Every structure is written in structure tokens, then in C-alpha cells.
C-alpha positions, 0 to 999 in steps of 0.5 A, spaced: 407 685 640 403 691 645 405 697 646 403 704 648 405 707 642 399 703 638 394 708 637 387 709 637 384 710 630 379 716 628 376 712 623 369 713 621 363 708 623 357 706 620 350 706 624 348 700 622 352 693 620 352 694 612 347 693 608 350 687 604 351 682 610 347 676 612 344 676 619 350 677 625 352 674 631 358 677 634 362 671 638 367 675 641 365 681 646 367 683 652 363 685 659 366 686 666 363 689 673 365 696 672 371 696 677 374 690 673 372 694 666 376 701 669 382 696 670 383 693 663 382 700 660 387 702 665 392 696 663 391 697 655 391 705 656 398 703 659 401 697 654 396 697 649 392 702 645 387 707 648 380 704 647 375 707 643 368 705 647 368 706 653 362 703 655 358 700 661 356 692 660 349 695 658 351 699 654 356 695 650 349 690 649 345 695 647 350 699 642 351 693 638 344 691 638 341 697 636 346 697 630 343 691 628 347 686 631 342 679 632 346 676 637 352 677 642 356 672 645 359 675 651 366 673 655 370 675 661 376 672 665 378 672 671 385 674 673 386 672 679 383 666 684 377 667 688 373 671 683 370 667 678 364 665 682 362 672 682 363 674 675 360 668 673 354 670 678 354 677 674 354 674 666 348 670 668 345 676 671 346 680 665 344 674 659 337 674 663 336 681 662 337 680 655 334 674 655 334 671 647 340 676 645 345 674 649 349 668 650 354 668 656 360 664 658 363 662 664 370 663 667 374 660 671 382 661 674 385 654 672 388 651 678 384 654 683 382 650 688 375 648 687 375 650 679 370 644 677 365 646 682 365 653 679 364 651 672 359 646 673 355 651 678 356 656 672 353 651 666 348 650 671 346 657 672 345 658 664 352 660 661 353 656 655 361 655 655 367 658 658 373 663 656 379 662 658 385 667 657 392 663 657 396 671 657 392 673 663 391 667 667 398 663 665 396 656 665 399 651 660 394 647 656 397 640 657 397 641 665 394 635 668 390 641 672 387 642 665 384 635 664 378 636 669 376 643 666 376 639 659 372 633 662 367 638 665 365 641 658 365 635 655 360 632 660 356 638 660 356 639 652 359 646 653 365 649 648 371 652 650 374 658 648 381 659 649 386 665 648 392 661 647 395 664 641 402 667 642 400 674 640 399 680 643 405 679 647 407 684 653 412 685 658 406 687 663 403 680 662 405 676 668 408 670 664 411 669 657 406 667 652 411 664 648 412 659 653 406 656 654 402 657 648 404 654 642 400 650 636 403 644 637 400 644 645 393 644 642 394 639 637 395 634 643 389 637 647 384 636 640 387 629 640 386 627 647 379 630 647 376 629 641 369 631 644 371 637 647 369 644 642 375 648 642 375 655 640 382 659 639 380 667 637 384 671 634 385 665 628 391 664 633 396 670 631 401 670 630 401 662 628 396 663 624 398 658 619 399 652 624 392 654 626 389 654 620 392 647 618 389 644 625 383 647 623 383 643 616 385 636 620 381 637 626 373 637 627 373 639 634 377 646 633 373 653 631 378 659 629 374 666 630 377 672 626 376 678 632 381 683 630 386 680 626 383 682 619 382 689 620 390 691 618 391 694 625 395 689 629 403 689 626 402 682 624 401 680 617 394 681 615 394 677 608 389 672 611 384 670 606 378 666 609 376 663 603 381 658 604 380 656 610 374 651 612 369 657 612 364 652 617 369 652 622 371 661 622 366 665 626 366 673 626 367 676 632 369 683 634 373 684 641 368 689 642 368 694 646 376 693 647 378 696 640 382 702 638 378 703 631 370 703 629 365 698 631 364 696 624 371 696 621 371 688 620 364 688 618 366 691 612 372 687 611 368 681 611 363 685 606 369 686 601 373 680 602 368 674 603 364 673 596 356 672 599 352 666 600 354 660 604 360 662 606 359 669 609 353 666 612 357 661 615 363 666 618 357 672 620 352 667 624 352 660 622 358 657 625 357 661 632 350 658 633 352 651 631 359 652 636 355 655 642 348 652 641 344 658 639 338 655 639 334 662 636 339 661 630 338 653 630 
């Protein structure tokens, strides 16, 4: 659970991607226009941890790319109705400036008027998927209003990344994640929409074992590692990635909204995952498949 006592760590950072790693795609990087970035950081200061890397969008991209990350998947989310179009336009602009190096995802506020058209316009502008965050947007993935969004993704062959793990929980969220986020809810979506590619970030913490089982059972489910294997969050971090379907796990950092060194998780991957196919898949190949990143296909 998030709380204001979770502190930033002053752990040392490397200057480059660890030398024994294969090429790396960071599949979980946040960007926002400057005012929203400032608001996100104030929220974390008050309710979570102090964000270590307080960078602007272009600085975020430059920081990771200059340190050897080969490609970035950039995420955003609309925290209220009426702002998704503007955010999607912003994302498309940033991706054009970093063509071939950044894949951008759209956002939409579930249930808002014209949601499907907003999403279709974003796909038409070149965005390669959609990011939703149930804790912030307070949607139920089984609600009938979600079906048109799922159908839009399927028709455009675009993946969906949804933060629907129950944690981190905070009373500062406008809804209780434990009421709307359950692994069993996702299974209904996976079963009813088999052509919809879904990624659940943070390995679905704190229902890690449940999402592990779902990823073994359903070919349309992927998971990302963001923050969960860094021994920082107050949950059980004894996760052996090699016991997962390693063709369904993607590396993601949650940069820049992290309280520790940018390469902390990469060092864990280098130390804990044997080299070869498994490491190549987790570091880049799975993300290239999921997000259809042509430079890596």
C-alpha cells in the first residue's frame, strides 16, 4: 500500500545498460505535458514516494536512450473526462520527434462521450495501443461500456495495457481498487475477447500468483515487470521470472516516476534471469511482438 513514508533511495546508478544484457526495450515509461507531470509528482510526494527523476518529456527520452535503452514505449492516462484528445495529440507529437525510437500509446477515459471516436482518432494518428489505469479512472473492466473499447482495439489490431492489479492502494485514489480490480474479472475479458492483446503491468501485484496462472492459461495475456522485482514495494518480491511463460513477460521500468536508480531493475534481470532466449525475450522481443515495434521484428 502506498503511504507518504515510502522514501526515495539513494542507490548508485549506472551510466549505461548493464553490459551482459541483450538489447532493451523499456515497455513502461510515463510522459505527460508539463502541468500534468507536475501534478503527478505532487500526488506522489503527498501519498507515495518522492520521484527521483523529475524530468520533462524530451529529457525522459534523452535520458534513457543516451544510456543504451534501444526503444521506449511511452504511456499516459487521462484522469478525467475531456482531456484524452489533447493528451493523444501531445503523445503523437513527441513520437514524431523520436521516430523509430519511441512507440506511443493513446489514452481515453472509459465511459466518456465519444470514447470510441477518441480512440480511433488516436490510432489513426499513429499511436500503437492504449493505456488505461483503473485506480485513477475508476472503471470496471466487465462493464458494458468497456466492450466498445475492446472491439476498437481488436478491429485496429492494437494492444491494451491496463493497470488493474489491486495494488498499490491509496485512500487518495477516487475509488477502492480492491473493489474493481480482481484477477477473476480479467479472466472474463480474456475469455470473451480472445483476439484482444492485454498487458497487465507490475505482474498484477498483489495478486501475482493469480495473474501468473492466467498468463499460463491465456495466449492473449502479457505481464510487465515494472517495479515489482526491485525489492522496493512492500509486497512479497520472491518472484522467479523463469517460472513464467517467458514469451509473455516484458521488462518495464515505470521511469521516471520511480524512487530509486533507473537501472535497478535491469541489474536484477541481469543477475536473476539466465542469459540466452529467456533474457532476450523479456528485455525486448516480447515487447516488440506485443506493441508491433517494426524495428525489432
